[in-house]
VOKOL-144695 format. One record per residue: residue number from 1; chain; x, y, z of N, C-alpha, C in turn. Coordinates in nm, 3 decimals, always signed. Example, Ala and Ser with C-alpha at 12.3 -4.5 7.8 and 13.67 -1.06 7.14 Angstrom:
REM VOKOL-144695
<num: 1&cadena: A&nx: +1.319&ny: -0.569&nz: +0.780&cax: +1.230&cay: -0.450&caz: +0.780&cx: +1.320&cy: -0.330&cz: +0.780>
<num: 2&cadena: A&nx: +1.285&ny: -0.225&nz: +0.708&cax: +1.367&cay: -0.106&caz: +0.714&cx: +1.290&cy: +0.003&cz: +0.787>
//
This chain:
REM VOKOL-144695
<num: 1&cadena: A&nx: +0.767&ny: -1.714&nz: -1.009&cax: +0.818&cay: -1.691&caz: -1.142&cx: +0.824&cy: -1.543&cz: -1.179>
<num: 2&cadena: A&nx: +0.775&ny: -1.456&nz: -1.090&cax: +0.788&cay: -1.312&caz: -1.117&cx: +0.890&cy: -1.247&cz: -1.023>
<num: 3&cadena: A&nx: +0.958&ny: -1.328&nz: -0.945&cax: +1.056&cay: -1.274&caz: -0.849&cx: +1.161&cy: -1.190&cz: -0.921>
<num: 4&cadena: A&nx: +1.187&ny: -1.073&nz: -0.865&cax: +1.290&cay: -0.984&caz: -0.918&cx: +1.250&cy: -0.905&cz: -1.041>
<num: 5&cadena: A&nx: +1.125&ny: -0.918&nz: -1.085&cax: +1.082&cay: -0.849&caz: -1.205&cx: +1.005&cy: -0.719&cz: -1.176>
<num: 6&cadena: A&nx: +0.976&ny: -0.693&nz: -1.049&cax: +0.904&cay: -0.571&caz: -1.013&cx: +0.757&cy: -0.573&cz: -1.053>
<num: 7&cadena: A&nx: +0.699&ny: -0.694&nz: -1.065&cax: +0.560&cay: -0.706&caz: -1.108&cx: +0.463&cy: -0.731&cz: -0.993>
<num: 8&cadena: A&nx: +0.513&ny: -0.764&nz: -0.876&cax: +0.426&cay: -0.796&caz: -0.763&cx: +0.367&cy: -0.669&cz: -0.703>
<num: 9&cadena: A&nx: +0.240&ny: -0.673&nz: -0.671&cax: +0.172&cay: -0.560&caz: -0.609&cx: +0.183&cy: -0.575&cz: -0.456>
<num: 10&cadena: A&nx: +0.249&ny: -0.481&nz: -0.389&cax: +0.270&cay: -0.493&caz: -0.244&cx: +0.152&cy: -0.450&cz: -0.159>
<num: 11&cadena: A&nx: +0.040&ny: -0.416&nz: -0.220&cax: -0.073&cay: -0.361&caz: -0.145&cx: -0.123&cy: -0.454&cz: -0.036>
<num: 12&cadena: A&nx: -0.135&ny: -0.583&nz: -0.064&cax: -0.184&cay: -0.678&caz: +0.037&cx: -0.090&cy: -0.685&cz: +0.156>
<num: 13&cadena: A&nx: +0.039&ny: -0.679&nz: +0.130&cax: +0.136&cay: -0.682&caz: +0.240&cx: +0.123&cy: -0.557&cz: +0.325>
<num: 14&cadena: A&nx: +0.105&ny: -0.443&nz: +0.261&cax: +0.089&cay: -0.318&caz: +0.334&cx: -0.038&cy: -0.323&cz: +0.419>
<num: 15&cadena: A&nx: -0.145&ny: -0.377&nz: +0.364&cax: -0.269&cay: -0.390&caz: +0.442&cx: -0.253&cy: -0.486&cz: +0.560>
<num: 16&cadena: A&nx: -0.168&ny: -0.587&nz: +0.544&cax: -0.139&cay: -0.678&caz: +0.655&cx: -0.070&cy: -0.603&cz: +0.770>
<num: 17&cadena: A&nx: +0.015&ny: -0.510&nz: +0.735&cax: +0.080&cay: -0.428&caz: +0.837&cx: -0.025&cy: -0.345&cz: +0.912>
<num: 18&cadena: A&nx: -0.122&ny: -0.293&nz: +0.839&cax: -0.230&cay: -0.216&caz: +0.903&cx: -0.307&cy: -0.305&cz: +1.000>
<num: 19&cadena: A&nx: -0.335&ny: -0.428&nz: +0.961&cax: -0.405&cay: -0.521&caz: +1.051&cx: -0.322&cy: -0.548&cz: +1.177>
<num: 20&cadena: A&nx: -0.193&ny: -0.567&nz: +1.160&cax: -0.106&cay: -0.589&caz: +1.276&cx: -0.105&cy: -0.469&cz: +1.368>
<num: 21&cadena: A&nx: -0.093&ny: -0.350&nz: +1.311&cax: -0.095&cay: -0.229&caz: +1.393&cx: -0.227&cy: -0.215&cz: +1.469>
<num: 22&cadena: A&nx: -0.338&ny: -0.244&nz: +1.401&cax: -0.469&cay: -0.237&caz: +1.467&cx: -0.476&cy: -0.338&cz: +1.583>
<num: 23&cadena: A&nx: -0.425&ny: -0.458&nz: +1.559&cax: -0.423&cay: -0.562&caz: +1.662&cx: -0.342&cy: -0.516&cz: +1.785>
<num: 24&cadena: A&nx: -0.237&ny: -0.442&nz: +1.760&cax: -0.151&cay: -0.393&caz: +1.868&cx: -0.201&cy: -0.265&cz: +1.931>
<num: 25&cadena: A&nx: -0.317&ny: -0.217&nz: +1.884&cax: -0.377&cay: -0.099&caz: +1.945&cx: -0.335&cy: +0.033&cz: +1.883>
<num: 26&cadena: A&nx: -0.272&ny: +0.029&nz: +1.768&cax: -0.228&cay: +0.151&caz: +1.700&cx: -0.328&cy: +0.185&cz: +1.589>
<num: 27&cadena: A&nx: -0.448&ny: +0.217&nz: +1.631&cax: -0.557&cay: +0.238&caz: +1.535&cx: -0.534&cy: +0.357&cz: +1.443>
<num: 28&cadena: A&nx: -0.482&ny: +0.467&nz: +1.494&cax: -0.465&cay: +0.584&caz: +1.407&cx: -0.362&cy: +0.558&cz: +1.298>
<num: 29&cadena: A&nx: -0.257&ny: +0.485&nz: +1.330&cax: -0.157&cay: +0.451&caz: +1.230&cx: -0.216&cy: +0.357&cz: +1.125>
<num: 30&cadena: A&nx: -0.295&ny: +0.260&nz: +1.171&cax: -0.361&cay: +0.167&caz: +1.079&cx: -0.458&cy: +0.243&cz: +0.989>
<num: 31&cadena: A&nx: -0.528&ny: +0.339&nz: +1.046&cax: -0.622&cay: +0.419&caz: +0.966&cx: -0.549&cy: +0.496&cz: +0.855>
<num: 32&cadena: A&nx: -0.431&ny: +0.547&nz: +0.886&cax: -0.352&cay: +0.620&caz: +0.785&cx: -0.314&cy: +0.529&cz: +0.670>
<num: 33&cadena: A&nx: -0.274&ny: +0.407&nz: +0.703&cax: -0.237&cay: +0.310&caz: +0.599&cx: -0.359&cy: +0.274&cz: +0.516>
<num: 34&cadena: A&nx: -0.470&ny: +0.244&nz: +0.583&cax: -0.593&cay: +0.210&caz: +0.510&cx: -0.635&cy: +0.321&cz: +0.416>
<num: 35&cadena: A&nx: -0.627&ny: +0.445&nz: +0.462&cax: -0.665&cay: +0.559&caz: +0.379&cx: -0.570&cy: +0.575&cz: +0.261>
<num: 36&cadena: A&nx: -0.442&ny: +0.554&nz: +0.285&cax: -0.343&cay: +0.565&caz: +0.178&cx: -0.368&cy: +0.460&cz: +0.071>
<num: 37&cadena: A&nx: -0.396&ny: +0.339&nz: +0.112&cax: -0.424&cay: +0.231&caz: +0.016&cx: -0.552&cy: +0.261&cz: -0.062>
<num: 38&cadena: A&nx: -0.656&ny: +0.303&nz: +0.007&cax: -0.782&cay: +0.334&caz: -0.061&cx: -0.763&cy: +0.443&cz: -0.166>
<num: 39&cadena: A&nx: -0.690&ny: +0.548&nz: -0.130&cax: -0.666&cay: +0.658&caz: -0.224&cx: -0.583&cy: +0.611&cz: -0.343>
<num: 40&cadena: A&nx: -0.482&ny: +0.530&nz: -0.315&cax: -0.397&cay: +0.480&caz: -0.424&cx: -0.476&cy: +0.390&cz: -0.518>
<num: 41&cadena: A&nx: -0.557&ny: +0.302&nz: -0.463&cax: -0.637&cay: +0.213&caz: -0.548&cx: -0.734&cy: +0.292&cz: -0.634>
<num: 42&cadena: A&nx: -0.794&ny: +0.395&nz: -0.579&cax: -0.886&cay: +0.479&caz: -0.655&cx: -0.812&cy: +0.548&cz: -0.769>
<num: 43&cadena: A&nx: -0.692&ny: +0.596&nz: -0.740&cax: -0.613&cay: +0.666&caz: -0.841&cx: -0.566&cy: +0.573&cz: -0.952>
<num: 44&cadena: A&nx: -0.547&ny: +0.445&nz: -0.921&cax: -0.495&cay: +0.349&caz: -1.019&cx: -0.594&cy: +0.311&cz: -1.127>
<num: 45&cadena: A&nx: -0.722&ny: +0.327&nz: -1.102&cax: -0.824&cay: +0.280&caz: -1.196&cx: -0.802&cy: +0.339&cz: -1.335>
<num: 46&cadena: A&nx: -0.792&ny: +0.250&nz: -1.432&cax: -0.777&cay: +0.294&caz: -1.571&cx: -0.638&cy: +0.340&cz: -1.609>
<num: 47&cadena: A&nx: -0.542&ny: +0.325&nz: -1.521&cax: -0.406&cay: +0.369&caz: -1.552&cx: -0.318&cy: +0.248&cz: -1.579>
<num: 48&cadena: A&nx: -0.205&ny: +0.269&nz: -1.644&cax: -0.113&cay: +0.158&caz: -1.670&cx: -0.058&cy: +0.100&cz: -1.540>
<num: 49&cadena: A&nx: -0.020&ny: -0.026&nz: -1.545&cax: +0.037&cay: -0.092&caz: -1.428&cx: +0.167&cy: -0.024&cz: -1.386>
<num: 50&cadena: A&nx: +0.191&ny: -0.025&nz: -1.255&cax: +0.316&cay: +0.030&caz: -1.201&cx: +0.399&cy: -0.084&cz: -1.144>
<num: 51&cadena: A&nx: +0.526&ny: -0.059&nz: -1.124&cax: +0.615&cay: -0.159&caz: -1.067&cx: +0.593&cy: -0.169&cz: -0.915>
<num: 52&cadena: A&nx: +0.647&ny: -0.274&nz: -0.859&cax: +0.639&cay: -0.295&caz: -0.715&cx: +0.691&cy: -0.173&cz: -0.639>
<num: 53&cadena: A&nx: +0.807&ny: -0.126&nz: -0.679&cax: +0.867&cay: -0.013&caz: -0.607&cx: +0.788&cy: +0.117&cz: -0.629>
<num: 54&cadena: A&nx: +0.731&ny: +0.135&nz: -0.745&cax: +0.649&cay: +0.255&caz: -0.770&cx: +0.525&cy: +0.255&cz: -0.680>
<num: 55&cadena: A&nx: +0.462&ny: +0.141&nz: -0.666&cax: +0.345&cay: +0.133&caz: -0.578&cx: +0.387&cy: +0.155&cz: -0.433>
<num: 56&cadena: A&nx: +0.493&ny: +0.088&nz: -0.392&cax: +0.541&cay: +0.104&caz: -0.255&cx: +0.579&cy: +0.248&cz: -0.223>
<num: 57&cadena: A&nx: +0.647&ny: +0.313&nz: -0.315&cax: +0.685&cay: +0.453&caz: -0.296&cx: +0.562&cy: +0.542&cz: -0.286>
<num: 58&cadena: A&nx: +0.464&ny: +0.518&nz: -0.373&cax: +0.341&cay: +0.599&caz: -0.371&cx: +0.267&cy: +0.583&cz: -0.237>
<num: 59&cadena: A&nx: +0.261&ny: +0.460&nz: -0.189&cax: +0.195&cay: +0.437&caz: -0.060&cx: +0.272&cy: +0.502&cz: +0.054>
<num: 60&cadena: A&nx: +0.403&ny: +0.492&nz: +0.051&cax: +0.485&cay: +0.553&caz: +0.157&cx: +0.464&cy: +0.704&cz: +0.162>
<num: 61&cadena: A&nx: +0.458&ny: +0.768&nz: +0.046&cax: +0.436&cay: +0.913&caz: +0.041&cx: +0.299&cy: +0.947&cz: +0.099>
<num: 62&cadena: A&nx: +0.197&ny: +0.868&nz: +0.064&cax: +0.062&cay: +0.895&caz: +0.115&cx: +0.053&cy: +0.874&cz: +0.265>
<num: 63&cadena: A&nx: +0.118&ny: +0.771&nz: +0.317&cax: +0.113&cay: +0.745&caz: +0.461&cx: +0.186&cy: +0.856&cz: +0.537>
<num: 64&cadena: A&nx: +0.299&ny: +0.899&nz: +0.484&cax: +0.378&cay: +1.004&caz: +0.550&cx: +0.306&cy: +1.138&cz: +0.543>
<num: 65&cadena: A&nx: +0.225&ny: +1.154&nz: +0.436&cax: +0.148&cay: +1.268&caz: +0.402&cx: +0.144&cy: +1.384&cz: +0.485>
//
C-alpha cells in the first residue's frame, strides 16, 4: 500500500547486498556497505524521515566515498 510513494526504507535491501557480497568472498566491498549504512543510520537519529530515493542516494555517496 506504500508502493510508488517513496516511503520504503531501502536499508535492509542494501544490507542484503552486503551479505551476498560477503558470501561471495568480497569482504572489503561488504565492509564498505556496512560502514555506509552504520554512518547513515547514526546521522538519521532525530531527523525528519527521508524518501526512498534520498536514502538510496545518501548510501550510494557513502559507499562510493
